[in-house]
C-alpha positions as CSV (number, residue, x, y, z in Angstrom):
1,M,-51.0,-53.1,8.6
2,S,-52.2,-53.8,5.1
3,K,-55.5,-52.5,3.8
4,R,-56.8,-56.1,3.7
5,Q,-56.0,-56.6,7.4
6,L,-57.6,-53.3,8.3
7,N,-60.8,-54.1,6.4
8,A,-60.9,-57.6,7.9
9,R,-60.9,-56.2,11.4
10,P,-64.2,-55.5,13.1
11,V,-64.7,-51.8,13.4
12,E,-65.2,-52.1,17.2
13,K,-61.8,-53.8,17.7
14,Q,-60.1,-51.2,15.5
15,L,-61.6,-48.3,17.4
16,F,-60.8,-49.9,20.8
17,S,-57.2,-50.5,19.6
18,E,-56.9,-46.8,18.7
19,L,-58.4,-45.8,22.0
20,L,-55.8,-47.9,23.8
21,L,-53.0,-46.3,21.8
22,S,-54.4,-42.9,22.7
23,N,-54.1,-44.0,26.4
24,V,-50.4,-44.9,25.7
25,S,-50.0,-41.4,24.3
26,T,-51.6,-39.9,27.4
27,S,-49.3,-42.0,29.6
28,R,-46.4,-40.6,27.6
29,Q,-47.5,-37.0,28.1
30,S,-48.0,-37.6,31.9
31,G,-44.6,-39.2,32.0
32,M,-43.1,-36.1,30.3
33,C,-44.8,-33.9,32.9
34,R,-43.3,-36.1,35.7
35,M,-39.8,-36.0,34.2
36,L,-40.0,-32.2,33.8
37,K,-41.1,-31.8,37.4
38,E,-38.5,-34.1,38.7
39,N,-35.7,-32.4,36.7
40,R,-36.8,-28.8,37.1
41,K,-33.4,-27.6,38.2
42,K,-31.8,-29.1,35.0
43,I,-34.3,-27.1,32.9
44,L,-32.8,-23.9,34.2
45,T,-29.6,-24.8,32.5
46,G,-31.2,-24.6,29.0
47,T,-33.6,-26.2,26.6
48,G,-31.2,-29.0,25.5
49,F,-32.3,-31.1,28.3
50,I,-35.9,-30.8,27.4
51,A,-35.2,-31.5,23.7
52,D,-33.3,-34.7,24.7
53,L,-36.0,-35.7,27.1
54,N,-38.7,-35.2,24.5
55,Q,-36.7,-37.2,21.9
56,N,-36.2,-40.1,24.3
57,M,-39.9,-40.1,25.2
58,L,-40.9,-40.0,21.5
59,T,-38.5,-42.9,20.7
60,N,-39.8,-44.9,23.6
61,F,-43.4,-44.3,22.5
62,S,-42.7,-45.3,18.9
63,N,-40.9,-48.5,20.0
64,R,-43.7,-49.3,22.4
65,R,-46.3,-49.0,19.7
66,I,-44.4,-51.4,17.5
67,I,-44.2,-53.9,20.4
68,Y,-48.0,-53.4,21.0
69,D,-48.8,-54.0,17.3
70,K,-46.6,-57.2,17.2
71,E,-47.8,-58.6,20.6
72,T,-51.5,-58.0,20.0
73,N,-51.5,-58.6,16.2
74,F,-52.9,-55.1,15.8
75,G,-55.5,-55.7,18.5
76,Q,-56.6,-59.1,17.3
77,N,-55.0,-61.2,20.1
78,E,-57.6,-60.6,22.8
79,K,-55.4,-62.1,25.6
80,K,-52.5,-59.8,24.9
81,Q,-54.9,-56.9,24.3
82,K,-56.2,-57.4,27.9
83,E,-52.7,-57.5,29.2
84,W,-51.9,-54.2,27.5
85,E,-55.1,-52.6,28.8
86,L,-54.2,-53.6,32.4
87,Q,-50.7,-52.3,32.1
88,I,-51.7,-49.0,30.6
89,Q,-54.4,-48.5,33.3
90,I,-51.8,-49.1,36.0
91,E,-49.4,-46.6,34.3
92,L,-52.2,-44.0,34.0
93,T,-53.1,-44.4,37.7
94,D,-49.4,-44.1,38.7
95,L,-49.1,-40.9,36.6
96,K,-52.4,-39.4,37.6
97,E,-50.9,-36.6,39.7
98,F,-49.0,-35.4,36.6
99,S,-52.0,-35.4,34.3
100,N,-53.3,-32.1,32.8
101,E,-56.9,-33.1,33.6
């Protein structure tokens, strides 16, 4: 996002967009906890599995953020923003049992 785009955005939308991306990150962390729990026997074979799992999760997170930025025009498309909010809330609810909170 260019500096001009960033300055043109209302601060509230910018903050909300960052909060949503924070929730995406929380979803990723909870997903990692779920994957570790589901694959605990593989973990005993060594740390390679964990490193691969972490790399896949980071790649997926980065790709998802790119898609989010494109679909929502960096949080400017309100309809798409609402769709993302709903999807992330569903994911967070589904992963609640794996949360650190």
